[in-house]
C-alpha positions as CSV (number, residue, x, y, z in Angstrom):
1,M,-23.7,-36.6,20.5
2,N,-20.4,-35.3,22.0
3,N,-20.3,-33.2,25.0
4,F,-19.4,-29.9,23.2
5,K,-22.4,-30.3,20.9
6,K,-24.7,-30.9,23.9
7,I,-23.3,-27.9,25.7
8,S,-23.6,-25.7,22.6
9,Q,-27.2,-26.7,22.0
10,R,-28.0,-25.9,25.7
11,I,-26.4,-22.5,25.3
12,D,-28.5,-21.8,22.2
13,S,-31.6,-22.6,24.3
14,Y,-30.5,-19.8,26.7
15,R,-30.7,-17.0,24.1
16,D,-33.8,-15.3,25.6
17,E,-32.5,-15.8,29.2
18,M,-29.2,-14.3,28.3
19,I,-30.8,-11.3,26.7
20,D,-33.0,-10.9,29.8
21,M,-30.0,-11.0,32.1
22,Q,-28.3,-8.4,30.0
23,C,-31.3,-6.1,30.3
24,K,-31.5,-6.6,34.1
25,L,-27.8,-6.0,34.5
26,C,-28.0,-2.8,32.4
27,S,-30.8,-1.5,34.7
28,I,-28.4,-1.5,37.7
29,P,-25.9,1.3,37.0
30,A,-22.5,0.3,38.5
31,I,-20.5,3.5,38.2
32,S,-17.5,4.2,40.4
33,P,-17.8,7.0,43.0
34,E,-14.9,8.6,41.3
35,S,-17.0,9.0,38.2
36,G,-20.1,10.2,40.1
37,G,-21.8,6.8,40.8
38,D,-22.3,4.7,43.9
39,G,-20.2,1.7,43.0
40,E,-21.1,-1.9,42.2
41,A,-22.7,-3.3,45.4
42,K,-26.3,-3.6,44.1
43,K,-25.1,-5.2,40.8
44,A,-22.9,-7.6,42.8
45,E,-25.9,-8.7,44.9
46,F,-27.8,-9.6,41.7
47,L,-24.9,-11.6,40.4
48,L,-24.4,-13.4,43.7
49,D,-28.0,-14.7,43.5
50,F,-27.3,-16.1,40.0
51,L,-24.1,-17.8,41.2
52,K,-25.8,-19.4,44.2
53,E,-28.6,-20.7,42.0
54,N,-26.4,-22.3,39.4
55,G,-24.0,-24.6,41.1
56,F,-21.1,-22.4,42.0
57,T,-19.3,-23.2,45.2
58,D,-16.8,-21.4,47.4
59,I,-18.2,-18.0,46.6
60,Q,-16.2,-15.2,48.1
61,V,-16.8,-11.5,48.2
62,I,-13.6,-9.6,48.6
63,K,-14.5,-6.1,49.8
64,A,-12.2,-3.2,49.1
65,L,-12.9,-0.3,51.5
66,D,-14.4,2.8,49.8
67,L,-16.2,5.2,52.0
68,D,-17.4,7.2,49.0
69,A,-19.7,4.3,48.1
70,S,-22.9,4.1,50.2
71,S,-22.1,0.4,50.9
72,G,-18.7,1.4,52.3
73,Y,-16.9,-1.0,50.0
74,R,-16.3,-2.1,46.4
75,P,-17.2,-5.8,45.8
76,N,-15.1,-8.4,44.1
77,I,-16.6,-11.8,43.6
78,L,-14.6,-15.0,43.2
79,A,-16.6,-18.2,42.5
80,S,-15.7,-21.7,41.5
81,Y,-17.4,-24.6,39.8
82,K,-15.9,-28.1,40.3
83,G,-14.3,-30.0,37.5
84,K,-12.9,-33.5,37.0
85,S,-9.5,-32.3,38.2
86,E,-8.3,-29.6,40.6
87,E,-4.9,-29.5,39.1
88,K,-5.6,-26.1,37.7
89,T,-8.5,-23.6,37.3
90,I,-9.7,-22.0,34.1
91,W,-10.6,-18.4,35.0
92,V,-12.7,-15.9,33.2
93,M,-12.4,-12.4,34.7
94,T,-14.9,-9.7,33.8
95,H,-15.7,-6.4,35.5
96,I,-18.9,-5.3,37.1
97,D,-18.5,-1.5,36.7
98,V,-19.4,0.6,33.7
99,V,-18.5,4.1,32.6
100,P,-21.1,6.9,32.8
101,P,-23.3,7.3,29.7
102,G,-21.8,10.7,28.6
103,E,-24.0,13.1,26.7
104,L,-27.5,11.7,26.9
105,A,-28.6,13.6,23.7
106,L,-26.4,11.3,21.7
107,W,-28.3,8.2,22.8
108,E,-31.3,6.8,20.9
109,G,-32.9,5.6,24.2
110,D,-32.2,5.5,28.0
111,P,-28.7,4.1,28.5
112,F,-29.9,2.1,31.5
113,K,-33.0,0.7,29.9
114,A,-31.6,-1.7,27.4
115,W,-33.4,-2.1,24.1
116,I,-33.2,-4.7,21.3
117,K,-32.8,-3.8,17.7
118,E,-31.6,-5.8,14.6
119,G,-29.9,-8.5,16.6
120,K,-28.2,-6.2,19.0
121,I,-28.7,-5.2,22.7
122,Y,-28.2,-1.5,23.3
123,G,-27.3,0.1,26.6
124,R,-24.4,1.2,28.8
125,G,-22.3,-1.8,29.7
126,V,-23.9,-4.4,27.4
127,E,-20.6,-4.9,25.5
128,D,-18.2,-3.6,28.1
129,N,-18.2,-6.0,30.0
130,Q,-21.6,-7.7,30.3
131,Q,-21.4,-9.5,26.9
132,D,-18.7,-11.9,28.1
133,M,-19.8,-11.8,31.8
134,V,-23.1,-13.2,30.7
135,A,-21.5,-15.5,28.2
136,S,-19.2,-17.1,30.8
137,L,-21.9,-17.5,33.4
138,F,-24.3,-19.2,31.1
139,A,-21.5,-21.5,29.8
140,V,-21.1,-22.8,33.3
141,K,-24.9,-23.1,33.7
142,A,-25.0,-25.3,30.6
143,F,-22.5,-27.7,32.3
144,K,-24.7,-27.9,35.3
145,Q,-27.9,-28.5,33.4
146,E,-26.3,-31.1,31.1
147,S,-24.7,-32.8,34.1
148,I,-21.3,-32.7,32.3
149,L,-18.1,-32.1,34.3
150,P,-15.6,-29.6,32.9
151,S,-12.1,-31.0,32.6
152,Y,-10.8,-28.7,35.4
153,N,-12.2,-26.3,37.9
154,I,-13.8,-23.2,36.5
155,G,-13.2,-19.9,38.2
156,I,-15.4,-16.8,37.6
157,A,-14.0,-13.5,38.8
158,L,-16.4,-10.5,38.7
159,V,-14.4,-7.5,39.8
160,A,-14.9,-3.8,40.6
161,D,-13.1,-0.6,39.6
162,E,-11.8,-1.7,36.2
163,E,-12.8,1.5,34.6
164,T,-11.0,3.7,37.0
165,G,-7.7,1.9,37.5
166,S,-8.5,-1.4,39.3
167,E,-7.0,-0.3,42.7
168,K,-10.2,-1.5,44.4
169,G,-10.7,-4.3,41.8
170,I,-8.4,-7.0,40.6
171,E,-5.3,-5.3,41.9
172,Y,-6.8,-5.5,45.4
173,V,-7.7,-9.1,44.9
174,L,-4.2,-10.0,43.7
175,K,-2.7,-8.3,46.8
176,N,-5.1,-9.8,49.3
177,T,-5.8,-13.3,48.2
178,K,-3.9,-16.3,46.8
179,A,-6.8,-17.3,44.5
180,F,-4.7,-17.7,41.3
181,R,-2.0,-20.3,40.6
182,K,0.8,-20.1,38.1
183,N,-0.6,-23.0,36.0
184,D,-4.1,-21.6,35.9
185,L,-5.5,-20.4,32.5
186,I,-6.6,-16.8,32.9
187,I,-8.9,-15.3,30.2
188,V,-9.7,-11.6,30.4
189,P,-12.4,-10.6,27.8
190,D,-11.3,-6.9,28.0
191,A,-10.1,-6.5,24.5
192,G,-11.1,-7.9,21.1
193,N,-12.0,-7.2,17.5
194,E,-14.9,-7.6,15.1
195,D,-13.9,-11.0,13.7
196,G,-12.6,-12.5,16.9
197,T,-9.1,-13.2,15.6
198,M,-7.2,-11.0,18.1
199,I,-5.8,-12.8,21.2
200,E,-4.1,-10.0,23.1
201,V,-0.9,-11.1,24.8
202,A,1.2,-8.0,25.2
203,E,1.0,-4.3,25.8
204,K,3.2,-1.3,25.3
205,S,4.5,0.9,28.1
206,I,2.4,4.1,28.5
207,L,3.7,7.5,29.3
208,W,1.5,10.6,29.4
209,L,3.2,13.9,30.0
210,R,1.8,17.4,30.7
211,I,4.3,19.8,29.2
212,K,4.3,23.4,30.4
213,T,6.2,26.1,28.6
214,I,6.8,29.4,30.4
215,G,7.7,32.6,28.5
216,K,6.7,36.2,29.1
217,Q,3.3,37.7,28.4
218,A,3.1,40.9,26.3
219,H,0.8,42.9,24.0
220,G,0.4,41.4,20.6
221,S,1.7,44.6,19.0
222,T,4.9,44.5,20.9
223,P,6.1,40.9,20.7
224,E,9.7,42.0,21.3
225,K,8.7,42.8,24.9
226,G,7.6,39.2,25.6
227,I,8.6,35.6,25.0
228,N,6.0,33.7,23.1
229,S,5.4,30.4,25.0
230,F,3.0,29.1,22.3
231,R,5.6,29.5,19.6
232,A,8.3,27.7,21.7
233,A,5.8,24.9,22.6
234,S,5.0,24.5,18.9
235,F,8.7,24.1,18.0
236,L,9.0,21.5,20.8
237,I,6.1,19.5,19.3
238,T,8.0,19.5,16.0
239,E,11.2,18.4,17.8
240,L,9.3,15.6,19.5
241,N,8.2,14.2,16.2
242,Q,11.9,13.0,15.9
243,L,11.2,10.5,18.6
244,Y,9.9,8.3,15.8
245,S,13.3,8.2,14.2
246,R,15.1,8.1,17.6
247,F,13.2,4.9,18.5
248,P,12.6,3.1,15.2
249,L,12.3,-0.5,16.5
250,K,9.5,-2.6,15.0
251,D,7.9,-5.6,16.6
252,P,5.5,-7.5,14.3
253,I,3.4,-8.9,17.2
254,F,2.1,-5.4,17.9
255,D,-0.4,-3.4,16.0
256,P,0.9,-0.9,15.1
257,P,4.3,-2.5,15.2
258,I,6.1,0.7,16.3
259,S,6.3,3.0,19.3
260,T,4.1,6.0,19.0
261,F,4.6,9.6,20.3
262,E,1.6,11.8,19.7
263,P,0.8,15.3,21.0
264,T,-2.9,15.3,22.0
265,K,-4.6,17.6,24.4
266,K,-4.0,21.4,24.3
267,E,-5.0,23.7,27.2
268,G,-6.1,27.2,26.5
269,N,-3.6,29.9,27.0
270,V,-4.8,33.6,26.6
271,P,-8.5,34.4,26.1
272,N,-7.9,37.2,23.6
273,I,-6.1,37.4,20.2
274,N,-3.9,40.4,20.9
275,T,-1.9,39.0,23.8
276,I,1.4,37.1,23.5
277,P,0.9,34.0,25.8
278,G,3.3,33.7,28.7
279,E,2.3,30.1,29.5
280,D,1.4,27.2,27.2
281,I,0.4,23.7,28.1
282,F,0.0,20.6,25.9
283,Y,0.1,16.8,26.5
284,I,1.9,14.0,24.7
285,D,0.7,10.3,24.7
286,C,3.6,7.8,24.3
287,R,3.0,4.1,23.7
288,I,6.4,2.5,23.9
289,L,7.5,-1.0,22.7
290,P,8.7,-3.1,25.7
291,Q,12.2,-3.2,24.1
292,N,12.7,0.5,25.0
293,T,12.3,1.9,28.5
294,I,10.1,4.8,29.6
295,E,13.3,6.4,31.0
296,E,15.0,6.3,27.7
297,V,12.0,8.2,26.1
298,K,11.9,10.7,28.9
299,S,15.6,11.4,28.5
300,A,15.1,12.1,24.8
301,I,12.1,14.4,25.5
302,N,14.1,16.2,28.1
303,E,17.0,16.7,25.6
304,A,14.6,18.2,23.0
305,A,13.1,20.5,25.6
306,R,16.5,21.8,26.7
307,K,17.3,22.7,23.0
308,V,14.0,24.7,22.8
309,E,14.7,26.4,26.1
310,E,18.0,27.6,24.9
311,R,16.7,28.8,21.6
312,F,13.6,30.6,22.8
313,K,14.7,31.6,26.4
314,V,11.7,29.8,28.0
315,K,11.4,27.4,30.8
316,I,9.8,23.9,30.2
317,S,8.6,21.5,32.8
318,F,7.0,18.1,32.8
319,D,4.4,16.4,34.9
320,E,3.7,12.7,34.6
321,V,0.0,12.1,34.1
322,Q,0.4,8.4,33.7
323,K,3.4,6.1,33.7
324,A,2.8,2.4,33.2
325,P,5.8,0.2,32.3
326,A,4.9,-2.7,30.0
327,A,4.1,-5.9,31.8
328,P,6.0,-9.1,30.7
329,P,4.1,-10.5,27.7
330,T,2.2,-13.7,27.8
331,P,4.2,-16.1,25.5
332,S,2.4,-16.8,22.2
333,N,2.6,-20.5,22.9
334,A,1.3,-20.3,26.5
335,P,-1.5,-22.8,27.3
336,V,-4.1,-20.1,27.6
337,V,-3.3,-18.9,24.1
338,K,-3.4,-22.4,22.6
339,A,-6.7,-23.1,24.3
340,L,-8.2,-19.9,22.9
341,K,-7.0,-20.5,19.4
342,K,-8.4,-24.1,19.4
343,A,-11.8,-22.9,20.7
344,V,-12.1,-19.9,18.4
345,K,-11.4,-22.1,15.4
346,E,-14.0,-24.6,16.5
347,V,-16.7,-22.0,17.2
348,Y,-16.0,-19.2,14.7
349,H,-14.0,-21.1,12.1
350,I,-11.2,-18.6,12.1
351,E,-7.5,-18.5,13.1
352,G,-6.8,-16.6,16.3
353,K,-3.6,-14.6,16.3
354,P,-1.5,-13.5,19.3
355,I,-1.3,-9.7,19.1
356,G,0.2,-6.9,21.2
357,I,-1.7,-3.5,21.6
358,G,-0.9,0.0,22.5
359,G,-3.8,0.4,24.9
360,G,-3.7,-0.9,28.5
361,T,-5.9,-3.8,29.7
362,V,-6.4,-5.2,33.1
363,A,-4.6,-8.3,32.0
364,A,-1.3,-6.4,32.6
365,L,-2.0,-6.6,36.4
366,F,-1.9,-10.4,36.1
367,R,1.2,-10.4,33.9
368,R,3.1,-8.2,36.4
369,E,2.5,-10.9,39.0
370,N,3.8,-13.5,36.5
371,F,0.5,-15.0,35.5
372,N,0.0,-15.8,31.9
373,A,-3.2,-14.0,31.0
374,A,-4.8,-13.5,27.6
375,C,-7.5,-11.1,26.4
376,W,-10.0,-12.2,23.9
377,S,-13.6,-11.5,22.9
378,K,-15.5,-11.0,19.6
379,I,-16.8,-7.4,19.9
380,D,-17.6,-4.4,17.7
381,E,-15.6,-2.1,20.1
382,T,-18.5,0.2,21.0
383,C,-17.3,0.4,24.5
384,H,-17.7,3.9,26.1
385,Q,-19.5,5.2,23.1
386,P,-23.1,6.5,23.0
387,N,-25.5,3.7,21.9
388,E,-23.1,1.0,23.0
389,Y,-24.3,-2.4,21.8
390,C,-23.7,-6.1,22.1
391,I,-24.3,-8.3,19.1
392,I,-26.4,-11.1,20.5
393,D,-24.7,-13.7,18.2
394,N,-21.3,-12.7,19.6
395,M,-22.6,-13.2,23.1
396,M,-23.8,-16.7,22.2
397,G,-20.6,-17.6,20.3
398,D,-18.3,-16.3,23.0
399,S,-20.2,-18.5,25.5
400,K,-19.4,-21.5,23.3
401,V,-15.8,-20.5,23.1
402,F,-15.6,-20.5,26.9
403,A,-17.4,-23.8,27.1
404,H,-15.0,-25.4,24.6
405,I,-12.0,-24.3,26.7
406,F,-13.7,-25.7,29.8
407,L,-13.9,-29.1,28.1
408,Q,-10.3,-29.2,26.8
409,E,-8.0,-31.7,28.5
């Protein structure tokens, strides 16, 4: 029996243990203070006990100061498991924190008391990000219990603050440690799809703008005495649709393969029907292919706004809600991508495909520091939804994918 088969059978034997760990993790809410919680310290203590009991060495807790958490800090755990060679480390990075449950009436049960139904575990955080946290931890446990050495050192990073920007999470770790090396393989199971084919290697730039149009308020029966800010803003939205033709580039690695420019949120203006609004506010969400710059798009938006100002005699201003230039992509032939493709084919019998996405992932923080990171997991994408669930077979399969990578020479 080869080593991968032994490891796989050992992982299969952990099914009940992995489900139990999911339930225990779910029962420890790890919500950021910014979102009304108390941070991740209690959950981190639980995870530290597991690491100490299962052969991990050089366990570090990197504490980011946060006086809004009762512990006074946000915990980031780095732990290693020795392999045959220390030439490089194969990292799996998952996050400890979860988002709030949202409207409780939409849940079939208590979001923090996990329940099992039809091959799925339900509860807040069970898919995002506990599915692959548990999968990676038990993959390493299988190596210990089978007394099989992985080809290289294994690194497990369990980080805080992913859901609210990562300033006190992996961003803090990258700034304050030298844990990662350029030849390391870094896997971030922070994105995926239902069949497990998506290996995320690139992201678009993100630009969110709050756009305010100022006219002159008046009575609805005498519009000539006012300047209708809502009408002007509506014309601006129509003008901004031309951004699609202004930036027509396509890149087949991305899904969708184009830059997108979508008006989204709309703030209320006047509370009554018979008033011409003097102020109107809407937002636009731009996801920009790396071949175009955020500044080019902002210039085009400003140009459209000046035309509307001149036509309607309004004033238009912009506030940046979010601005995130695209990180350098991970090459499609990078070692981490090749390793994932090989493992996914072995475990799930499918072909993994390098893909770029419009959403942001924490892998971008690695890429901005010139580390080749790839995102992968097999998930139903119920993250942040009511009745979030993890398919148990996905958790088991993903654990085998990680194990296969740990064995690759």
